[in-house]
N, C-alpha and C positions, 0 to 999 in steps of 0.2 A: 480754580478753587484753592490751590495751594497758596497763590499770591493773595487772594482775597482774605483767607484765614489769618494771614500775618497782621492784617489791619483790624482784626476783630478781637475784642476782649473775651477770651474763652477760658474755662477751667483747664488746667494743664492736661489732665487725663483725656478730656474731650478733644483738645487740640491735637494731641498725639494720635488718638484713635482715628480722627478724621484724616490725618496724614496717611496712615497705613491703609485705611479703607479706600482712599482716593488712588493710591499707588496700585492697589490690587486691581481696581477697575481699569486703570490706564494700561497696565501690562497684561491684563487678562490671565492672571496666574492663579494658582491654587492658594497660596498663602504669602503674606508679607509680615515681617517681624522687625520691631525696633528694639534693640538691646543695648543697655548701658553697661559700661565697664565699671565694676565695683571690686577692687582688689584683683583677685585671680579668677573672678567669675563674671559672666555676662548675665545681666538681669533683664528679662523682657519687661518693657514698659507699655507696649501696645502691640497687639497681634490681630491679624485678620485672616481667617481661614484655618486656624489651628484649633485643636481641641481645647475645651474650656479650662483644663488644668494647666495649660501652657504658661499662663502668667505667673503661676506659682513655682515653676521650675527655675533652677539656677544652673547655668551651663559652665562647668569648669573648663578653663582654657586647656588644662592638661588632658582632660578627657575628650575634648572635641577639637581635633586638629583642623577641621574645616573652618570653624569660627576663628581659631587662632591665626590661620592663614589669611583670612579676610581682614582681620584687625591689623596684621603686620604689613599689609600692602596699602598704598595710597590710591591705586587705580582699581578698576572693576575686576573682580575675581569670578571666573566661571569654572565649574567642575564638570568634566565629561560624565556622561550617564553611567559609565562603568568604572568610575574612579574607585580606587581601593580605600579611600578615606571614608570612614563612616559618617553618615549624614545625621545631624542631631535631631532632625524632624521626621526621620523614618517612622511611619505608622502614626504620626501626629497630625497629618493634614485631615481636615474635616470636610474635604470636598465631596467625598462619597461616604455618607453616614454609615458608621459601623465597619468601614473598611480598614484593614491594617495593611496599607500598601506602602512600599518604599518610594521615596522621592526620586524622580528621574532627571530633573533639570533644576539646577540651582545657580543663583547669581547673588553676589553680595559686594558691599563696599564699606570701607571704614569711614567713620564720621569723626571729624576733628572740630574742636571748639577752642578758640583762643590759642591755637598752636599746639594743643594737646589732644591725644586720642580720647574720644568721648565714648565710642561704642561702635556698633555695626548696624547696617540695614541689610536684611536678607530677603530674597524673593525665591519662592520654590514652586514647582509645578510637577504634575504627574506625567505630562506629555513631553517627550524628548524634542528639543529644538524650539521650545517656547522662547528661550532667551538667545535669539540670534544676534548678529552684528547690529541690526537696527535697534533692537531692544537695549543693547548695551550702550549704544550712543544716546538713546533717550534718557537712560538713567544717569549718564554722565552729565547731560544737559540739566537734569533736574537736581543734581547734587547740591548746588548752592542754595536752592529753595529748601531742600530737606535740612541742610545744616543750619539755615536761618531759623527754621521752625524749632529745631532742637535748642538752638541758642536762646530763642525767646522763651521757650518753656523753662529753661534753666534759670534765666534771669527772673522770671515770675516766681519761681520757687525760692530764689535767694531773697527777693523782696519780701515775701511772706515771712521768711525766717528772720530777717532784719526787724520787721515790725514786731514779731513775737519777742525778740531778744533786745528790744529797745536800743537798737543801733549796734549791738555787739555782733561778733562773728558767728556764723552758723556752725553747728557741730556737724562733722562728717560722721554719719551713722555707720557703725561697724556692722558687718554682715550678720553677726550673731545677735545684734540688737534690733534686727529688722522684724517688723510685725506684718504678716501677710493678711490681707483682708480688704474687701471693698464694701462690706455691709454697712448699713446706716449706724448700727451700734458701735462698730469698730471705728468708723470715721469720727464719730462724736467723741469716743474715748481717746483717740490719738490727738484730736484737737485739744482736749482738756490736758492731756499729758504735756503737750508743748507749752501750754499756758502756765501750768503749775511748775514745770521743770525749772523755769528761770527764777523761782523763788527759793527760799530756804525752809518753807513750811514742811512740817512732817506730813507724810502721805500714808494713808492706810489703803492697801490694795485688797479688795474683797472679791472672792470668787470661789467656785467649786474646785475640787481637786482636778488638776490636769488642764486648767484653762491657760496656764502660762504666766503665772504671777511673777516668777523670776525673770522672764523675758521682758515684761513691762517695767520691772525695777531697773534692769540694765538700760532700757531705753530712756527712762527718766534721768538716770545718771549721765548717760551719753549726751543728753540734750541740755544738761545743766552747766552752770559756770564751774562746777567742781569736776568736770569730766577729765581733767588732766591729773587728778588725784585718785587715790585708790577707791574701789568699790569692794567692800568687805561683806561677804555673805555668811550669815549665821543661821543654821537650821536649829531653831529653839527646841523642836521636838526631839532632836538627837542629843541634846545636852543633858547629862545626868544632873539631877537636882543638886547634888553635892559639889559639882564642879561648875555649875552655870555662872555663879558670881565671879569666880576666878577667870573663866573664859572671857566674860564680857568686860570686866573691869581690871583684871590683872591681880597679881599678888606680890608680896615681898618675901624675902627669905625668912623661913621659920613661921610663916603664917599658918601652916598646917603641916601635918606629917607628910614628908616627901617634897616640901617646898625648899629645895636646896639653893635657890637663887631667886633674884628678882625677875619677874616676868610681866611684860605689858599685856594688856587684854585687847580684845577686838576693837574697842573704842579708840585706843591709842593707835592701833594699826590703820584705822580709817581716818586719821588726822587730816583735816583739810578736805576730806572726801565724803563718802556716803557709807552708812552702815545699813545693810538690808537685814532686817529681823524677820525671817520666814517662820510662819506658824507661831506668831508672838503670843497667842493664847495659851501656849504650853508652859510659859514661865510661871514659877512659883510666886506667891504673894510677896515673899521676902525680896526676891530679885526685882519684882515689879516696883517695889518701893524705891530701890536704888536707881532704877531706870527712870522713874518719875523725877527724881532729884536732878539727874543729868539733863533731862529735857527742860527742866525749869531753870537751872542755874548754869548749865554748860560745864558742870564739874563731875569728875569721877573720883573715887577713892579706892586705891588698890586694897585688896584684902590684906589686913594686918598692918596697913600704913597709918600714920598719924595725920598726914596732911592730904587735902584734896588736890587734884590737878585739873587745870583748865583744858578743855578739849573743844575743837571746832569741827563738829561732825553733823551732817544732816542724817536724819533717821527716816528710812522707809520701812514700814511694817506690812506684813501680809498675813492673812488668815482665811481658812475655809470654814471657820466657825462663826456663829452669831455672838459677837462679843457683848452685845446688849443683853442677851440672855445670861451670859456668864456674869455680867455686872449684877443682874437681878438675883442670881443664886449665890453671889458673894465670892466666886472663884476668880474674878477679875476686878481690879480696882476701877471705880468709876472715874476718879480724877486722871488716872493714866489713860483710860479709854478716850476721854475728851482731849487729852494732849496728843495722842497718836492720830486721832481721827479729825484733825483740823481740816484736812482735805481728803475725804473718802472717795475712792475710785472703784466702783463696781465693774468687774470684767464680765462681759456677757458669756454665757456658756455656748458651746459650739452649736447646739441645736437651735439657737436663736440667731445664728449668723448666716442663714440662707446658703447661697452658693459659695461662701468662703470655704466650705468643706472641700470643694473641688480644687481651689487654689492651693490649700494646704496639702491635699492629696498629691497634686502635681509636684510639690517640693519633695515629698517623701518618695514618690515614684522615681524621681531623678536620682536621689541619694541611693536608693536601693539598686537602680540600674547600674550606677557606677560601682557600688560595693560588690555586686554579684558579677560584674563584667559582662552585662547583657548589651546587645546591640540597641534594643529599644524596649521600653516597658510602658504599657498604657492600660487604660481601663476600657472595658466594653461599655456600651450605652446602658446595658442592664446593671452593670456594677456601679456606674455613676448614679443611677436612680436609687439603688440600694443605699449608697452613702448618703444621699440627700434625705432619705426617708428615715434613717436610723436615728434613735434618740440620743446617742452618745453620752451615756452616764459618766464615762471616763474622759470626755472632752478631747482636746488635741492630743494628749498623750496616748489615749486609746486609739485614735486614728492612726498615729505613727506606728503603733504595734500591729494594727490590722493590716496596713499596707506591707510592712516588713514580713509579716507571717505569710501573707498571700503570695508575695514574690518568692519566698523560699519554697512554698508548696509547689508553685509552678515549675521551678527548677527541679525539685525532687521528683516530680511526676513526669520528667522527661523533656521539658521544654529546652530547646536548643539555644545556647547563648548567642548563636549567629542569626537567629530569627527575630522577628518582631513578636514579643511576648505580650499577649493580651490577657488581663486578669478579668475573669468572669465573676459573677456574684457568688457562685459556689465556693470560690477560693477565699472570699472575704470572711466567711464563717460568722456572719452577723445573726444574732438572735432576732426572731420576728418580734417587732414592736408595733404599737399603734402609731399611725401617721403623726408626724410632728405637727402641732397646731400651726395654722397658717399665720404668718406675720408679714408686715409690709416688706421686710428685707428678704424673706424667703419666697414670696410669690406676690406679684402685683396684680394677679387676676381678680376681677371683681365678680360679685354675684350678679347674674343677668337679671335685669328687671323683668317683672311679669309682662309688661307691655311689649318687651322685645321678643316674647315667645309666640307672638301671633304669626300666622302664615304657615307655609309648608316647612318641612324639616330643613330643607336647604336654606330657606329664609332665616330660620332660627339659628342655624349653624353660622351663617354669615353675620348675623347680628352679634353673636357671641364673639366671633373672631374680631369684629370691629372694636368691641369694647375692650377685649384683651390687648389689642395692639395700642389703642389709645392710652390704656392704663399703664402699659409698659413704657410708652414714650413719656408719660407724665412723670413716672418714677425716675427715669434716667435722663430727665432734662432735655427731651427731644433727640437724644442720641440714638440713631437707628441701629448702630452696631451693638451697643450695649443692650438695647431693647431686644434685639434678635437673640443675643446670648441668654437673656432672662427667659425668653419664650422657647428656647431650645431649637432655634431655627438658624440656618445659614443666612447671613445678611442679604445676599442677593435674592434668596427665596422670600424673605420678608418683604423686600421691595416689590417683588412680583405680586405677592399676595395683597399688599396694600393697594397696588394699582388695580387689581381685579375687584377689590372691595370699594374702589373709588375713594380711597383715603388720600391718594396723591395722584397728581397728573401723570 
């Protein structure tokens, strides 16, 4: 199957997922993970057999000596079951649902592409002796195919970037500009970001408080031709009205009391780069007029100066308000609104992003694990369900605070840093809310047709299960592993169920 996949045109995510799924079956192990080296972190690109939030975690090389050891060696690395080095996946294997068990057998190898370390492949099991000499030899034999798959996936990614940048070089995304998410809304938004990033059009980011507008502004800049120049962030809500004009456009000596020298503003600081105007709806009408002139003519005029100055700056604005309403009530200029919203980008709230909440939770779990010096930090199945059902009025920012608070509570109530710490729903302290409305990204399950409800209860249950599996496969392009995750099943159990229901041979 590994060889056959190399000759098939597949989306990168599906190609890598099929790789780890196949390896898990070949080695009969609990989990397989493919991690890419990004700076000082290893980023999971595909996993099989790990908890759902694993793809959102980022494993620091300094915090995870086993991964660092695997990456540093060219041959296969195995760790004895009683190794003193902490295992990054302790408590994260999904082999036994709800179990918080340590890994007992692990094997890994570094992956190299074009003579450079690309990342690592890890295999883990709960049974000691799973990775014997024969298993190690098999992995060594398969290594060229694994690296060929990784190389092909990387080339496909570079090709897409080249098409988007019209032949220009692709931007290497910084870790802090990474957007976590696999929902349909986020995938669509990221595609639009890549398209508009290569232009100099003003962009207006729209979204509720806490959705991450600053993160998306950073990503826009990092993908643009201006990425080598500064990105200057201005929080317009924090600017006193009396100082806003001077902060943005600068001033000359004597322009006002206390102006003892010439001072450039934020526009000049962003020369050649990008100016991010956060909460742009808070600017006064007087400052709005000067901002409009800059957008129209590419000129600024320092406060108290006689002559304008030319600037080359791209403007990205953001707001959690409805600027259309402010235009109607006269508190925001209509002409400025139309200038800023040449390309509006709405950012979906967390409640509309389905299982993305678990990826983001994984990121915050790993950050808090490292911060608190814990061996392992995970969510119980009940806590995962609570996160999925909550309405998230504070969006991603609220999720970060919820995870951080729950981890601190667990430690304060006596959880040992040497144990696998599992966060239950009682530690999340979430208010009871009505269930989130079902959207295609949050649940692919259909309503069972009345005709399917005929027969015994067992027949009705089987009919529903068939429809649910078919719907999940349709949503995920026929990918069984992703369909299993969406349905809350282990991939091997989904295959068994599908065979029992006669959905596959």
